[in-house]
mmCIF file of the C-alpha atoms, coordinates in Angstrom:
data_MODEL
# 
_entry.id   MODEL 
# 
loop_
_atom_site.group_PDB 
_atom_site.id 
_atom_site.type_symbol 
_atom_site.label_atom_id 
_atom_site.label_alt_id 
_atom_site.label_comp_id 
_atom_site.label_asym_id 
_atom_site.label_entity_id 
_atom_site.label_seq_id 
_atom_site.pdbx_PDB_ins_code 
_atom_site.Cartn_x 
_atom_site.Cartn_y 
_atom_site.Cartn_z 
_atom_site.occupancy 
_atom_site.B_iso_or_equiv 
_atom_site.pdbx_formal_charge 
_atom_site.auth_seq_id 
_atom_site.auth_comp_id 
_atom_site.auth_asym_id 
_atom_site.auth_atom_id 
_atom_site.pdbx_PDB_model_num 
ATOM 1   C CA . PHE A 1 1   ? -24.732 4.293   19.918  1.00 0.00 ? 1   PHE A CA 1 
ATOM 2   C CA . THR A 1 2   ? -22.580 5.484   17.206  1.00 0.00 ? 2   THR A CA 1 
ATOM 3   C CA . ARG A 1 3   ? -19.093 6.909   17.340  1.00 0.00 ? 3   ARG A CA 1 
ATOM 4   C CA . GLY A 1 4   ? -16.728 7.909   15.138  1.00 0.00 ? 4   GLY A CA 1 
ATOM 5   C CA . ASP A 1 5   ? -14.956 4.582   15.012  1.00 0.00 ? 5   ASP A CA 1 
ATOM 6   C CA . GLY A 1 6   ? -17.743 2.403   15.135  1.00 0.00 ? 6   GLY A CA 1 
ATOM 7   C CA . VAL A 1 7   ? -21.361 1.583   16.544  1.00 0.00 ? 7   VAL A CA 1 
ATOM 8   C CA . TYR A 1 8   ? -22.039 0.271   19.910  1.00 0.00 ? 8   TYR A CA 1 
ATOM 9   C CA . LYS A 1 9   ? -24.800 -1.347  21.810  1.00 0.00 ? 9   LYS A CA 1 
ATOM 10  C CA . TYR A 1 10  ? -24.563 -1.708  25.592  1.00 0.00 ? 10  TYR A CA 1 
ATOM 11  C CA . THR A 1 11  ? -27.069 -3.767  27.637  1.00 0.00 ? 11  THR A CA 1 
ATOM 12  C CA . TYR A 1 12  ? -27.776 -3.002  31.356  1.00 0.00 ? 12  TYR A CA 1 
ATOM 13  C CA . ASP A 1 13  ? -29.441 -5.710  33.317  1.00 0.00 ? 13  ASP A CA 1 
ATOM 14  C CA . ASN A 1 14  ? -30.464 -7.288  30.106  1.00 0.00 ? 14  ASN A CA 1 
ATOM 15  C CA . ALA A 1 15  ? -32.248 -4.106  28.664  1.00 0.00 ? 15  ALA A CA 1 
ATOM 16  C CA . PRO A 1 16  ? -30.619 -2.150  25.920  1.00 0.00 ? 16  PRO A CA 1 
ATOM 17  C CA . TYR A 1 17  ? -29.934 1.540   26.751  1.00 0.00 ? 17  TYR A CA 1 
ATOM 18  C CA . LYS A 1 18  ? -29.330 4.026   23.983  1.00 0.00 ? 18  LYS A CA 1 
ATOM 19  C CA . ALA A 1 19  ? -26.215 6.067   24.627  1.00 0.00 ? 19  ALA A CA 1 
ATOM 20  C CA . TYR A 1 20  ? -25.140 9.217   22.566  1.00 0.00 ? 20  TYR A CA 1 
ATOM 21  C CA . LYS A 1 21  ? -22.184 10.030  20.300  1.00 0.00 ? 21  LYS A CA 1 
ATOM 22  C CA . LEU A 1 22  ? -18.767 10.216  21.637  1.00 0.00 ? 22  LEU A CA 1 
ATOM 23  C CA . TYR A 1 23  ? -15.175 10.234  20.636  1.00 0.00 ? 23  TYR A CA 1 
ATOM 24  C CA . PRO A 1 24  ? -15.043 11.284  17.074  1.00 0.00 ? 24  PRO A CA 1 
ATOM 25  C CA . SER A 1 25  ? -11.386 9.951   16.256  1.00 0.00 ? 25  SER A CA 1 
ATOM 26  C CA . LYS A 1 26  ? -11.690 7.469   13.443  1.00 0.00 ? 26  LYS A CA 1 
ATOM 27  C CA . TYR A 1 27  ? -9.090  4.882   14.794  1.00 0.00 ? 27  TYR A CA 1 
ATOM 28  C CA . GLN A 1 28  ? -9.391  5.427   18.496  1.00 0.00 ? 28  GLN A CA 1 
ATOM 29  C CA . GLN A 1 29  ? -9.709  2.049   20.156  1.00 0.00 ? 29  GLN A CA 1 
ATOM 30  C CA . PRO A 1 30  ? -13.122 1.408   21.851  1.00 0.00 ? 30  PRO A CA 1 
ATOM 31  C CA . ALA A 1 31  ? -13.613 1.257   25.623  1.00 0.00 ? 31  ALA A CA 1 
ATOM 32  C CA . VAL A 1 32  ? -16.286 1.970   28.129  1.00 0.00 ? 32  VAL A CA 1 
ATOM 33  C CA . PRO A 1 33  ? -16.934 5.690   27.756  1.00 0.00 ? 33  PRO A CA 1 
ATOM 34  C CA . ARG A 1 34  ? -16.601 8.221   30.358  1.00 0.00 ? 34  ARG A CA 1 
ATOM 35  C CA . PRO A 1 35  ? -20.334 8.870   30.934  1.00 0.00 ? 35  PRO A CA 1 
ATOM 36  C CA . PHE A 1 36  ? -20.628 5.038   31.938  1.00 0.00 ? 36  PHE A CA 1 
ATOM 37  C CA . SER A 1 37  ? -18.084 5.633   34.834  1.00 0.00 ? 37  SER A CA 1 
ATOM 38  C CA . SER A 1 38  ? -18.743 4.011   38.143  1.00 0.00 ? 38  SER A CA 1 
ATOM 39  C CA . PHE A 1 39  ? -21.274 6.789   38.844  1.00 0.00 ? 39  PHE A CA 1 
ATOM 40  C CA . GLY A 1 40  ? -23.239 6.177   35.324  1.00 0.00 ? 40  GLY A CA 1 
ATOM 41  C CA . VAL A 1 41  ? -23.123 2.402   35.994  1.00 0.00 ? 41  VAL A CA 1 
ATOM 42  C CA . ALA A 1 42  ? -24.564 2.780   39.681  1.00 0.00 ? 42  ALA A CA 1 
ATOM 43  C CA . LYS A 1 43  ? -27.049 4.894   38.161  1.00 0.00 ? 43  LYS A CA 1 
ATOM 44  C CA . LEU A 1 44  ? -28.153 2.757   35.121  1.00 0.00 ? 44  LEU A CA 1 
ATOM 45  C CA . GLY A 1 45  ? -27.392 -0.750  36.408  1.00 0.00 ? 45  GLY A CA 1 
ATOM 46  C CA . VAL A 1 46  ? -24.541 -3.316  35.999  1.00 0.00 ? 46  VAL A CA 1 
ATOM 47  C CA . VAL A 1 47  ? -23.319 -3.588  32.260  1.00 0.00 ? 47  VAL A CA 1 
ATOM 48  C CA . LYS A 1 48  ? -24.348 -7.086  31.104  1.00 0.00 ? 48  LYS A CA 1 
ATOM 49  C CA . LYS A 1 49  ? -22.491 -7.124  27.650  1.00 0.00 ? 49  LYS A CA 1 
ATOM 50  C CA . MET A 1 50  ? -21.229 -5.040  24.772  1.00 0.00 ? 50  MET A CA 1 
ATOM 51  C CA . ILE A 1 51  ? -21.686 -5.342  21.135  1.00 0.00 ? 51  ILE A CA 1 
ATOM 52  C CA . GLY A 1 52  ? -19.520 -3.291  18.692  1.00 0.00 ? 52  GLY A CA 1 
ATOM 53  C CA . THR A 1 53  ? -18.500 -2.883  15.211  1.00 0.00 ? 53  THR A CA 1 
ATOM 54  C CA . LEU A 1 54  ? -15.646 -0.930  13.573  1.00 0.00 ? 54  LEU A CA 1 
ATOM 55  C CA . SER A 1 55  ? -15.531 -0.498  9.809   1.00 0.00 ? 55  SER A CA 1 
ATOM 56  C CA . ASP A 1 56  ? -13.292 1.318   7.184   1.00 0.00 ? 56  ASP A CA 1 
ATOM 57  C CA . GLU A 1 57  ? -13.405 1.466   3.384   1.00 0.00 ? 57  GLU A CA 1 
ATOM 58  C CA . PHE A 1 58  ? -10.780 2.194   0.637   1.00 0.00 ? 58  PHE A CA 1 
ATOM 59  C CA . GLU A 1 59  ? -11.306 2.683   -3.189  1.00 0.00 ? 59  GLU A CA 1 
ATOM 60  C CA . VAL A 1 60  ? -9.194  0.857   -5.817  1.00 0.00 ? 60  VAL A CA 1 
ATOM 61  C CA . ASN A 1 61  ? -8.994  1.671   -9.316  1.00 0.00 ? 61  ASN A CA 1 
ATOM 62  C CA . LEU A 1 62  ? -9.639  -2.098  -10.551 1.00 0.00 ? 62  LEU A CA 1 
ATOM 63  C CA . PRO A 1 63  ? -12.630 -3.823  -11.702 1.00 0.00 ? 63  PRO A CA 1 
ATOM 64  C CA . ALA A 1 64  ? -14.471 -5.408  -8.604  1.00 0.00 ? 64  ALA A CA 1 
ATOM 65  C CA . ARG A 1 65  ? -14.398 -8.742  -9.981  1.00 0.00 ? 65  ARG A CA 1 
ATOM 66  C CA . GLU A 1 66  ? -10.530 -8.591  -10.196 1.00 0.00 ? 66  GLU A CA 1 
ATOM 67  C CA . ALA A 1 67  ? -10.470 -7.433  -6.549  1.00 0.00 ? 67  ALA A CA 1 
ATOM 68  C CA . TRP A 1 68  ? -12.404 -10.183 -5.723  1.00 0.00 ? 68  TRP A CA 1 
ATOM 69  C CA . ALA A 1 69  ? -10.290 -12.883 -7.469  1.00 0.00 ? 69  ALA A CA 1 
ATOM 70  C CA . LEU A 1 70  ? -7.895  -12.077 -4.725  1.00 0.00 ? 70  LEU A CA 1 
ATOM 71  C CA . TYR A 1 71  ? -10.204 -11.447 -1.802  1.00 0.00 ? 71  TYR A CA 1 
ATOM 72  C CA . GLY A 1 72  ? -12.286 -14.515 -2.274  1.00 0.00 ? 72  GLY A CA 1 
ATOM 73  C CA . THR A 1 73  ? -9.526  -16.835 -2.146  1.00 0.00 ? 73  THR A CA 1 
ATOM 74  C CA . LEU A 1 74  ? -6.912  -18.139 0.011   1.00 0.00 ? 74  LEU A CA 1 
ATOM 75  C CA . GLN A 1 75  ? -4.203  -16.080 -1.915  1.00 0.00 ? 75  GLN A CA 1 
ATOM 76  C CA . PHE A 1 76  ? -5.568  -13.155 0.134   1.00 0.00 ? 76  PHE A CA 1 
ATOM 77  C CA . THR A 1 77  ? -4.087  -14.651 3.181   1.00 0.00 ? 77  THR A CA 1 
ATOM 78  C CA . TYR A 1 78  ? -0.874  -16.144 1.373   1.00 0.00 ? 78  TYR A CA 1 
ATOM 79  C CA . ILE A 1 79  ? 0.406   -12.780 0.011   1.00 0.00 ? 79  ILE A CA 1 
ATOM 80  C CA . CYS A 1 80  ? 0.817   -11.437 3.669   1.00 0.00 ? 80  CYS A CA 1 
ATOM 81  C CA . VAL A 1 81  ? 3.416   -13.733 4.336   1.00 0.00 ? 81  VAL A CA 1 
ATOM 82  C CA . PRO A 1 82  ? 6.236   -12.786 5.240   1.00 0.00 ? 82  PRO A CA 1 
ATOM 83  C CA . ASP A 1 83  ? 5.463   -9.130  5.509   1.00 0.00 ? 83  ASP A CA 1 
ATOM 84  C CA . LEU A 1 84  ? 2.357   -9.091  7.708   1.00 0.00 ? 84  LEU A CA 1 
ATOM 85  C CA . PHE A 1 85  ? 2.307   -12.543 9.067   1.00 0.00 ? 85  PHE A CA 1 
ATOM 86  C CA . ASP A 1 86  ? 5.413   -15.026 9.533   1.00 0.00 ? 86  ASP A CA 1 
ATOM 87  C CA . LYS A 1 87  ? 3.036   -17.788 8.010   1.00 0.00 ? 87  LYS A CA 1 
ATOM 88  C CA . VAL A 1 88  ? -0.194  -19.036 8.049   1.00 0.00 ? 88  VAL A CA 1 
ATOM 89  C CA . ASP A 1 89  ? -1.142  -22.649 8.376   1.00 0.00 ? 89  ASP A CA 1 
ATOM 90  C CA . VAL A 1 90  ? -4.377  -24.272 6.786   1.00 0.00 ? 90  VAL A CA 1 
ATOM 91  C CA . LEU A 1 91  ? -5.535  -26.645 9.235   1.00 0.00 ? 91  LEU A CA 1 
ATOM 92  C CA . GLU A 1 92  ? -8.711  -27.842 7.561   1.00 0.00 ? 92  GLU A CA 1 
ATOM 93  C CA . GLY A 1 93  ? -10.597 -26.866 4.160   1.00 0.00 ? 93  GLY A CA 1 
ATOM 94  C CA . ASP A 1 94  ? -9.962  -25.352 0.850   1.00 0.00 ? 94  ASP A CA 1 
ATOM 95  C CA . GLY A 1 95  ? -10.470 -21.931 1.342   1.00 0.00 ? 95  GLY A CA 1 
ATOM 96  C CA . GLY A 1 96  ? -14.246 -22.270 1.304   1.00 0.00 ? 96  GLY A CA 1 
ATOM 97  C CA . PRO A 1 97  ? -16.639 -22.037 4.613   1.00 0.00 ? 97  PRO A CA 1 
ATOM 98  C CA . GLY A 1 98  ? -15.547 -24.039 7.341   1.00 0.00 ? 98  GLY A CA 1 
ATOM 99  C CA . THR A 1 99  ? -11.814 -23.580 6.456   1.00 0.00 ? 99  THR A CA 1 
ATOM 100 C CA . ILE A 1 100 ? -9.728  -23.044 9.523   1.00 0.00 ? 100 ILE A CA 1 
ATOM 101 C CA . LEU A 1 101 ? -6.623  -21.147 9.439   1.00 0.00 ? 101 LEU A CA 1 
ATOM 102 C CA . GLN A 1 102 ? -3.972  -20.342 12.067  1.00 0.00 ? 102 GLN A CA 1 
ATOM 103 C CA . PRO A 1 103 ? -1.955  -17.307 11.497  1.00 0.00 ? 103 PRO A CA 1 
ATOM 104 C CA . PHE A 1 104 ? 1.472   -16.831 13.114  1.00 0.00 ? 104 PHE A CA 1 
ATOM 105 C CA . THR A 1 105 ? 1.817   -12.984 13.633  1.00 0.00 ? 105 THR A CA 1 
ATOM 106 C CA . LYS A 1 106 ? 4.820   -10.706 13.760  1.00 0.00 ? 106 LYS A CA 1 
ATOM 107 C CA . PRO A 1 107 ? 6.394   -9.774  17.315  1.00 0.00 ? 107 PRO A CA 1 
ATOM 108 C CA . GLY A 1 108 ? 4.372   -6.999  18.829  1.00 0.00 ? 108 GLY A CA 1 
ATOM 109 C CA . ALA A 1 109 ? 0.982   -8.300  17.897  1.00 0.00 ? 109 ALA A CA 1 
ATOM 110 C CA . LEU A 1 110 ? -1.534  -8.608  20.698  1.00 0.00 ? 110 LEU A CA 1 
ATOM 111 C CA . PHE A 1 111 ? -1.633  -12.603 19.926  1.00 0.00 ? 111 PHE A CA 1 
ATOM 112 C CA . TYR A 1 112 ? 1.174   -14.528 18.581  1.00 0.00 ? 112 TYR A CA 1 
ATOM 113 C CA . THR A 1 113 ? -1.245  -17.374 17.115  1.00 0.00 ? 113 THR A CA 1 
ATOM 114 C CA . TYR A 1 114 ? -5.057  -18.184 17.096  1.00 0.00 ? 114 TYR A CA 1 
ATOM 115 C CA . GLU A 1 115 ? -7.384  -20.050 14.883  1.00 0.00 ? 115 GLU A CA 1 
ATOM 116 C CA . ASP A 1 116 ? -9.873  -18.447 12.612  1.00 0.00 ? 116 ASP A CA 1 
ATOM 117 C CA . GLU A 1 117 ? -12.791 -19.711 10.479  1.00 0.00 ? 117 GLU A CA 1 
ATOM 118 C CA . ILE A 1 118 ? -13.688 -18.632 7.254   1.00 0.00 ? 118 ILE A CA 1 
ATOM 119 C CA . SER A 1 119 ? -17.641 -18.853 7.810   1.00 0.00 ? 119 SER A CA 1 
ATOM 120 C CA . LYS A 1 120 ? -18.822 -17.263 4.453   1.00 0.00 ? 120 LYS A CA 1 
ATOM 121 C CA . VAL A 1 121 ? -17.757 -16.939 1.059   1.00 0.00 ? 121 VAL A CA 1 
ATOM 122 C CA . ASP A 1 122 ? -20.233 -15.316 -1.157  1.00 0.00 ? 122 ASP A CA 1 
ATOM 123 C CA . ASP A 1 123 ? -19.074 -15.127 -4.731  1.00 0.00 ? 123 ASP A CA 1 
ATOM 124 C CA . GLU A 1 124 ? -22.039 -13.352 -6.154  1.00 0.00 ? 124 GLU A CA 1 
ATOM 125 C CA . ASN A 1 125 ? -22.047 -10.677 -3.647  1.00 0.00 ? 125 ASN A CA 1 
ATOM 126 C CA . MET A 1 126 ? -18.293 -10.705 -3.101  1.00 0.00 ? 126 MET A CA 1 
ATOM 127 C CA . VAL A 1 127 ? -18.553 -11.051 0.635   1.00 0.00 ? 127 VAL A CA 1 
ATOM 128 C CA . LYS A 1 128 ? -16.126 -13.100 2.858   1.00 0.00 ? 128 LYS A CA 1 
ATOM 129 C CA . GLU A 1 129 ? -16.640 -13.300 6.855   1.00 0.00 ? 129 GLU A CA 1 
ATOM 130 C CA . VAL A 1 130 ? -14.151 -14.660 9.036   1.00 0.00 ? 130 VAL A CA 1 
ATOM 131 C CA . ARG A 1 131 ? -14.640 -15.703 12.889  1.00 0.00 ? 131 ARG A CA 1 
ATOM 132 C CA . ALA A 1 132 ? -12.524 -16.451 15.821  1.00 0.00 ? 132 ALA A CA 1 
ATOM 133 C CA . HIS A 1 133 ? -12.322 -20.027 16.161  1.00 0.00 ? 133 HIS A CA 1 
ATOM 134 C CA . LYS A 1 134 ? -9.942  -20.780 19.118  1.00 0.00 ? 134 LYS A CA 1 
ATOM 135 C CA . GLY A 1 135 ? -7.729  -18.312 21.214  1.00 0.00 ? 135 GLY A CA 1 
ATOM 136 C CA . GLY A 1 136 ? -7.103  -14.918 20.295  1.00 0.00 ? 136 GLY A CA 1 
ATOM 137 C CA . TYR A 1 137 ? -9.959  -12.758 21.563  1.00 0.00 ? 137 TYR A CA 1 
ATOM 138 C CA . LEU A 1 138 ? -12.141 -15.741 22.438  1.00 0.00 ? 138 LEU A CA 1 
ATOM 139 C CA . SER A 1 139 ? -9.719  -16.084 25.244  1.00 0.00 ? 139 SER A CA 1 
ATOM 140 C CA . LEU A 1 140 ? -10.441 -12.431 26.538  1.00 0.00 ? 140 LEU A CA 1 
ATOM 141 C CA . GLY A 1 141 ? -13.811 -13.023 27.312  1.00 0.00 ? 141 GLY A CA 1 
ATOM 142 C CA . PHE A 1 142 ? -15.449 -12.335 23.907  1.00 0.00 ? 142 PHE A CA 1 
ATOM 143 C CA . ASN A 1 143 ? -18.406 -14.275 22.931  1.00 0.00 ? 143 ASN A CA 1 
ATOM 144 C CA . SER A 1 144 ? -17.783 -13.730 19.284  1.00 0.00 ? 144 SER A CA 1 
ATOM 145 C CA . TYR A 1 145 ? -15.251 -11.935 17.197  1.00 0.00 ? 145 TYR A CA 1 
ATOM 146 C CA . GLY A 1 146 ? -15.502 -11.708 13.449  1.00 0.00 ? 146 GLY A CA 1 
ATOM 147 C CA . VAL A 1 147 ? -14.186 -9.827  10.346  1.00 0.00 ? 147 VAL A CA 1 
ATOM 148 C CA . ARG A 1 148 ? -16.168 -8.906  7.150   1.00 0.00 ? 148 ARG A CA 1 
ATOM 149 C CA . PHE A 1 149 ? -14.439 -8.411  3.955   1.00 0.00 ? 149 PHE A CA 1 
ATOM 150 C CA . GLU A 1 150 ? -16.597 -6.642  0.959   1.00 0.00 ? 150 GLU A CA 1 
ATOM 151 C CA . VAL A 1 151 ? -15.714 -5.850  -2.531  1.00 0.00 ? 151 VAL A CA 1 
ATOM 152 C CA . ILE A 1 152 ? -18.348 -3.397  -3.698  1.00 0.00 ? 152 ILE A CA 1 
ATOM 153 C CA . LYS A 1 153 ? -18.481 -2.224  -7.613  1.00 0.00 ? 153 LYS A CA 1 
ATOM 154 C CA . LYS A 1 154 ? -18.160 1.367   -7.832  1.00 0.00 ? 154 LYS A CA 1 
ATOM 155 C CA . SER A 1 155 ? -17.854 1.626   -11.815 1.00 0.00 ? 155 SER A CA 1 
ATOM 156 C CA . GLU A 1 156 ? -16.363 -0.816  -14.465 1.00 0.00 ? 156 GLU A CA 1 
ATOM 157 C CA . ASN A 1 157 ? -12.835 0.116   -13.406 1.00 0.00 ? 157 ASN A CA 1 
ATOM 158 C CA . SER A 1 158 ? -13.151 0.984   -9.994  1.00 0.00 ? 158 SER A CA 1 
ATOM 159 C CA . CYS A 1 159 ? -14.417 -0.710  -6.810  1.00 0.00 ? 159 CYS A CA 1 
ATOM 160 C CA . ILE A 1 160 ? -14.451 -0.282  -2.948  1.00 0.00 ? 160 ILE A CA 1 
ATOM 161 C CA . THR A 1 161 ? -12.803 -2.624  -0.434  1.00 0.00 ? 161 THR A CA 1 
ATOM 162 C CA . LYS A 1 162 ? -14.677 -2.356  2.823   1.00 0.00 ? 162 LYS A CA 1 
ATOM 163 C CA . VAL A 1 163 ? -13.682 -4.048  6.108   1.00 0.00 ? 163 VAL A CA 1 
ATOM 164 C CA . THR A 1 164 ? -16.031 -4.453  9.217   1.00 0.00 ? 164 THR A CA 1 
ATOM 165 C CA . VAL A 1 165 ? -15.072 -5.765  12.593  1.00 0.00 ? 165 VAL A CA 1 
ATOM 166 C CA . HIS A 1 166 ? -17.687 -7.033  14.821  1.00 0.00 ? 166 HIS A CA 1 
ATOM 167 C CA . TYR A 1 167 ? -17.633 -8.424  18.351  1.00 0.00 ? 167 TYR A CA 1 
ATOM 168 C CA . ASP A 1 168 ? -19.797 -9.356  21.393  1.00 0.00 ? 168 ASP A CA 1 
ATOM 169 C CA . VAL A 1 169 ? -18.061 -9.299  24.754  1.00 0.00 ? 169 VAL A CA 1 
ATOM 170 C CA . LYS A 1 170 ? -19.269 -11.249 27.979  1.00 0.00 ? 170 LYS A CA 1 
ATOM 171 C CA . GLU A 1 171 ? -20.352 -9.386  31.336  1.00 0.00 ? 171 GLU A CA 1 
ATOM 172 C CA . GLY A 1 172 ? -16.995 -8.767  33.296  1.00 0.00 ? 172 GLY A CA 1 
ATOM 173 C CA . PHE A 1 173 ? -14.900 -8.418  30.315  1.00 0.00 ? 173 PHE A CA 1 
ATOM 174 C CA . ILE A 1 174 ? -15.788 -5.026  28.891  1.00 0.00 ? 174 ILE A CA 1 
ATOM 175 C CA . HIS A 1 175 ? -12.408 -3.844  29.956  1.00 0.00 ? 175 HIS A CA 1 
ATOM 176 C CA . ASN A 1 176 ? -11.052 -5.880  27.248  1.00 0.00 ? 176 ASN A CA 1 
ATOM 177 C CA . THR A 1 177 ? -12.619 -4.195  24.365  1.00 0.00 ? 177 THR A CA 1 
ATOM 178 C CA . THR A 1 178 ? -9.776  -1.617  24.573  1.00 0.00 ? 178 THR A CA 1 
ATOM 179 C CA . GLN A 1 179 ? -7.652  -4.103  22.828  1.00 0.00 ? 179 GLN A CA 1 
ATOM 180 C CA . VAL A 1 180 ? -9.849  -4.235  19.831  1.00 0.00 ? 180 VAL A CA 1 
ATOM 181 C CA . SER A 1 181 ? -8.401  -2.357  16.987  1.00 0.00 ? 181 SER A CA 1 
ATOM 182 C CA . ILE A 1 182 ? -9.598  -2.259  13.376  1.00 0.00 ? 182 ILE A CA 1 
ATOM 183 C CA . GLU A 1 183 ? -6.005  -1.188  12.231  1.00 0.00 ? 183 GLU A CA 1 
ATOM 184 C CA . PRO A 1 184 ? -4.354  -4.538  11.689  1.00 0.00 ? 184 PRO A CA 1 
ATOM 185 C CA . PHE A 1 185 ? -7.125  -5.205  8.943   1.00 0.00 ? 185 PHE A CA 1 
ATOM 186 C CA . THR A 1 186 ? -7.006  -1.740  7.383   1.00 0.00 ? 186 THR A CA 1 
ATOM 187 C CA . THR A 1 187 ? -3.308  -2.777  6.952   1.00 0.00 ? 187 THR A CA 1 
ATOM 188 C CA . LEU A 1 188 ? -3.989  -5.936  5.485   1.00 0.00 ? 188 LEU A CA 1 
ATOM 189 C CA . VAL A 1 189 ? -6.513  -4.368  2.945   1.00 0.00 ? 189 VAL A CA 1 
ATOM 190 C CA . LYS A 1 190 ? -4.071  -1.728  1.885   1.00 0.00 ? 190 LYS A CA 1 
ATOM 191 C CA . TYR A 1 191 ? -1.490  -4.146  1.655   1.00 0.00 ? 191 TYR A CA 1 
ATOM 192 C CA . SER A 1 192 ? -3.803  -6.226  -0.707  1.00 0.00 ? 192 SER A CA 1 
ATOM 193 C CA . ASN A 1 193 ? -4.960  -3.345  -2.577  1.00 0.00 ? 193 ASN A CA 1 
ATOM 194 C CA . ASN A 1 194 ? -1.169  -2.411  -3.494  1.00 0.00 ? 194 ASN A CA 1 
ATOM 195 C CA . TYR A 1 195 ? -0.611  -5.875  -4.248  1.00 0.00 ? 195 TYR A CA 1 
ATOM 196 C CA . LEU A 1 196 ? -3.660  -5.989  -6.819  1.00 0.00 ? 196 LEU A CA 1 
ATOM 197 C CA . ILE A 1 197 ? -2.510  -2.752  -8.404  1.00 0.00 ? 197 ILE A CA 1 
ATOM 198 C CA . ASN A 1 198 ? 1.196   -3.841  -8.702  1.00 0.00 ? 198 ASN A CA 1 
ATOM 199 C CA . ASN A 1 199 ? 0.054   -6.970  -10.282 1.00 0.00 ? 199 ASN A CA 1 
ATOM 200 C CA . HIS A 1 200 ? -2.986  -5.652  -12.754 1.00 0.00 ? 200 HIS A CA 1 
ATOM 201 C CA . LYS A 1 201 ? -2.693  -6.722  -16.122 1.00 0.00 ? 201 LYS A CA 1 
ATOM 202 C CA . LYS A 1 202 ? -2.904  -3.726  -18.172 1.00 0.00 ? 202 LYS A CA 1 
# 
C-alpha cells in the first residue's frame, strides 16, 4: 500500500494482501500500521515479510551533469567527512560497482559502523545504487536494504536529485522497520547539493 512517506507491501501466508493508505506524514518512520494489530493479524494470517520504499527529491539550480560529476563518484562520500561521518574507509574498489565502503558515523546514529557495497553506477542515466553488505540493517533481520540516488535533468541549468530507500524484512523482524528512516539520506543529499552550489564555477 502507499503512504505519505513511502510504498509498502505486506505478505500474509505468502499471499500478497493489499492494504490502504495511512499516516500521511512525510517523515514518519514506517511501522506495522494499526489496522494490522493483533486482531488484524489474527484475522488475516501471520505476517511473513514486509517490503518498503521511502523517497524524497530536491531541485538544484545546476546542470544535471555537473551534479552527477559529484554523485557518481567517491567524492560524494568524501565531502561528508567530517561533518556527517567521522570517516569513510574504502575497503575494496575504486568507486565503481563492487566497491565496498565502511562509514564510521557520528554519535547518536543507529549504527556506528557497517559495510556498504556500491552495486550500480549508471553514468548514462545518472543513477547510483548502494546496498547493505555487512552489519547495519542486515543485523536487524533485513533480507536486503539499499539506497538509490538519481540525478534527473529538469532544464539546461536545473535538475532533481532524488533518493530512494528500499528494504525487505524477514518474518519475525517486522518491528525493526520502526528503525528505518530516510532522513539521514535527505540530510546527505541536501549537504551535497549545498556543496555543489557553493563550489559552482560561474
